[in-house]
C-alpha positions, 0 to 999 in steps of 0.5 A, spaced: 275 166 108 278 160 104 276 157 097 274 151 101 270 155 106 266 158 101 265 152 097 262 149 104 258 155 105 255 155 098 254 147 099 250 149 106 246 154 103 244 150 097 242 144 102 238 149 107 234 152 101 233 145 098 237 146 091 240 140 088 242 143 082 249 147 080 246 152 075 245 157 080 252 156 084 254 163 081 248 167 083 248 163 090 255 165 091 254 172 090 248 172 094 252 169 100 257 175 099 252 180 099 249 177 105 256 177 109 257 184 107 250 186 110 252 183 117 259 186 116 255 193 116 250 191 121 255 189 126 261 194 124 266 188 124 267 181 120 263 176 122 265 168 123 260 164 119 265 158 118 266 156 126 260 159 129 254 155 128 249 161 131 252 166 126 252 161 120 245 159 122 243 167 121 246 167 114 242 161 112 236 164 114 238 171 111 239 167 104 232 164 105 229 170 106 233 173 100 231 167 096 224 168 097 224 175 096 222 177 103 228 180 105 224 186 108 222 182 113 228 179 115 230 184 120 223 184 123 223 177 124 230 176 127 231 182 131 233 179 137 238 174 133 241 180 130 242 184 137 245 178 140 250 177 134 252 185 135 252 184 143 257 178 142 261 181 137 262 187 141 264 183 147 269 179 143 272 186 141 272 189 147 275 183 151 280 183 145 282 190 146 283 189 153 278 194 155 273 189 159 
């Protein structure tokens, strides 16, 4: 992910969380990085949060849960979306590898 893409993602997260100040940008950037790592762990592959709106929305929602100290509820409330993401990435991977 380029610096511009990271900055755009940070701005989207700030907008989604209704944050208009810049004092928390460093903490928010770290939170975004941790959430991206979470999705990589959950899916077993890199996730496109730049070009895929569904993925980006899921990241925004995870950031909202982390920000509100309710991250333990995220997987329960977004189980179907996480499974859908895993399935879509699996299909893409299998198609790319030529096994489907």
